[in-house]
C-alpha positions as CSV (number, residue, x, y, z in Angstrom):
1,M,-23.6,-201.3,46.1
2,H,-26.1,-198.4,45.9
3,A,-28.5,-199.9,48.7
4,R,-25.6,-200.4,51.0
5,H,-24.5,-196.7,50.5
6,T,-28.1,-195.7,51.3
7,R,-28.2,-197.5,54.4
8,T,-24.9,-196.2,55.8
9,S,-26.0,-192.7,54.9
10,L,-29.3,-192.6,56.9
11,P,-27.4,-192.6,60.3
12,L,-25.2,-189.7,58.9
13,L,-28.3,-187.9,57.7
14,R,-30.1,-188.1,61.1
15,T,-26.9,-187.1,63.0
16,G,-26.6,-184.1,60.6
17,L,-30.3,-183.1,61.3
18,I,-29.8,-183.5,65.0
19,A,-26.7,-181.3,64.8
20,L,-28.6,-178.7,62.7
21,T,-31.4,-178.7,65.3
22,I,-29.1,-178.2,68.2
23,A,-27.1,-175.5,66.5
24,G,-30.3,-173.8,65.6
25,L,-31.7,-173.8,69.1
26,A,-28.2,-172.6,70.5
27,A,-27.9,-169.8,68.0
28,C,-31.5,-168.6,68.3
29,T,-31.9,-165.0,69.4
30,T,-34.4,-164.0,72.1
31,T,-37.0,-161.2,72.4
32,P,-36.4,-159.1,75.2
33,P,-38.7,-159.3,78.4
34,R,-41.6,-157.1,78.4
35,G,-41.3,-153.7,79.9
36,A,-43.8,-152.2,82.4
37,S,-46.3,-151.4,79.6
38,G,-46.3,-155.2,78.5
39,Q,-46.0,-154.3,74.9
40,A,-43.5,-156.0,72.6
41,G,-45.1,-155.2,69.2
42,A,-48.3,-156.0,67.3
43,P,-49.3,-159.6,67.9
44,N,-50.4,-160.1,64.3
45,A,-49.4,-157.5,61.9
46,N,-50.9,-159.4,59.0
47,P,-54.6,-160.2,59.5
48,T,-54.9,-162.5,56.7
49,R,-52.1,-164.7,58.1
50,P,-53.6,-167.6,60.4
51,Q,-53.1,-167.0,64.2
52,Q,-51.5,-169.6,66.3
53,Q,-53.2,-170.4,69.8
54,F,-51.3,-172.3,72.5
55,I,-52.4,-174.1,75.7
56,R,-50.4,-174.6,78.8
57,P,-48.5,-177.8,78.4
58,A,-48.7,-178.9,82.2
59,A,-50.9,-178.0,85.1
60,G,-48.2,-176.9,87.7
61,A,-47.3,-173.5,88.7
62,T,-44.5,-171.4,86.9
63,V,-41.4,-171.7,89.0
64,A,-39.1,-169.9,86.6
65,R,-40.0,-167.1,84.1
66,F,-38.5,-166.1,80.7
67,N,-35.7,-163.7,81.0
68,G,-34.3,-163.8,77.6
69,Q,-30.8,-164.7,78.9
70,G,-30.5,-167.6,81.2
71,N,-34.1,-168.9,80.8
72,K,-35.4,-168.9,77.2
73,G,-38.7,-170.3,78.3
74,I,-40.7,-171.1,81.5
75,D,-40.3,-173.9,84.0
76,I,-43.5,-175.4,85.2
77,A,-43.4,-177.4,88.5
78,G,-44.9,-180.9,88.9
79,S,-44.4,-184.4,90.0
80,A,-42.6,-187.1,88.2
81,G,-44.9,-188.7,85.7
82,D,-47.3,-185.9,85.3
83,P,-48.6,-185.6,81.8
84,V,-47.0,-183.3,79.4
85,R,-49.4,-182.0,76.7
86,A,-48.8,-180.7,73.2
87,S,-49.5,-176.9,73.4
88,A,-50.8,-176.8,69.8
89,D,-51.3,-179.1,66.8
90,G,-48.1,-179.9,64.9
91,R,-45.5,-182.3,63.8
92,V,-42.6,-183.7,66.1
93,V,-39.4,-182.7,64.6
94,Y,-37.2,-183.8,67.5
95,A,-37.5,-186.4,70.2
96,G,-34.3,-187.4,72.1
97,S,-31.7,-186.6,74.6
98,D,-28.8,-185.3,72.4
99,M,-29.1,-181.7,73.6
100,R,-27.1,-181.1,76.6
101,G,-28.9,-179.4,79.4
102,Y,-32.4,-180.3,78.1
103,G,-32.5,-183.9,79.0
104,N,-35.1,-185.9,77.2
105,M,-36.8,-183.3,75.0
106,I,-39.4,-183.0,72.2
107,I,-39.6,-180.2,69.8
108,V,-42.8,-179.7,67.8
109,K,-43.1,-177.7,64.5
110,H,-46.6,-176.1,64.4
111,N,-46.2,-174.1,61.1
112,E,-43.6,-172.0,59.4
113,T,-43.6,-169.6,62.3
114,F,-43.8,-171.5,65.5
115,L,-42.0,-174.3,67.4
116,T,-42.4,-175.5,70.9
117,A,-39.8,-177.4,73.0
118,Y,-40.6,-179.7,76.1
119,A,-37.5,-180.5,78.1
120,H,-36.4,-182.7,81.2
121,N,-39.1,-185.3,80.5
122,R,-39.0,-188.6,82.2
123,K,-40.5,-190.4,79.4
124,L,-41.1,-189.5,75.7
125,L,-44.4,-190.8,74.3
126,V,-43.9,-189.6,70.8
127,K,-41.4,-190.1,68.1
128,E,-39.9,-187.9,65.3
129,T,-42.4,-187.4,62.5
130,D,-45.5,-188.1,64.7
131,V,-48.5,-185.7,64.2
132,V,-49.7,-184.5,67.5
133,Q,-53.1,-182.7,68.4
134,Q,-53.3,-179.9,70.9
135,G,-53.8,-181.3,74.4
136,Q,-52.4,-184.8,73.5
137,Q,-50.0,-186.1,76.1
138,I,-46.6,-186.3,74.5
139,A,-44.5,-186.9,77.5
140,E,-44.1,-187.6,81.3
141,M,-42.7,-184.8,83.4
142,G,-39.3,-185.7,84.9
143,S,-35.9,-184.5,86.0
144,S,-33.6,-185.5,83.0
145,G,-30.8,-182.9,82.5
146,T,-31.8,-181.1,85.8
147,D,-31.8,-181.4,89.6
148,K,-35.5,-181.4,90.1
149,V,-38.8,-182.3,88.6
150,K,-40.0,-179.8,86.1
151,L,-40.9,-179.0,82.6
152,H,-38.9,-176.6,80.7
153,F,-41.2,-175.1,78.0
154,E,-40.1,-172.8,75.2
155,I,-41.9,-171.2,72.2
156,R,-39.8,-170.1,69.3
157,K,-41.3,-167.7,66.7
158,Q,-39.2,-167.6,63.5
159,G,-36.3,-169.1,65.4
160,T,-36.4,-166.6,68.2
161,A,-37.3,-167.5,71.7
162,V,-40.2,-165.5,73.0
163,D,-41.9,-165.2,76.5
164,P,-44.4,-168.1,76.4
165,E,-46.8,-166.4,79.0
166,P,-48.5,-164.1,76.7
167,Y,-49.2,-166.9,74.1
168,L,-50.4,-169.2,76.9
169,S,-52.7,-166.5,78.2
170,G,-54.3,-165.7,74.9
171,R,-52.9,-162.1,74.7
172,L,-50.6,-163.0,71.8
173,R,-50.9,-165.4,69.0
């Protein structure tokens, strides 16, 4: 009896975790876009805390920039099948297509502070709980959930969507 209860509870647990992930991303706040000075606060107020460095997840040009409202990340152009690479070392906490508007998406947790999201992929090459290394191919670029081939890339810092560009350029960590 107990084993049967456990087997039927696992799909419910997974569904609950997906719902929490979706709700968490939907409810996340955003930081305002940078002003003319380009400053948004101290990049690392605590010098004893390890800094996170990110790399660009795809080679194409940025075709849509972070604005904090409609676009909580950047969109990177490319061709179907182009490699999508992990921006930093981490663990895959979500890989699927349950989130409306994101198509096939991967979320990687890097530490207690940072998550990255990679959306609109044609093919996912990793699964939940996989450990990924910075630069490792995790997906193929596609157009799932959108009208053209692109990668939608987000960085979340403590649950808040932040402009990825300063992190990708090394100005912020």
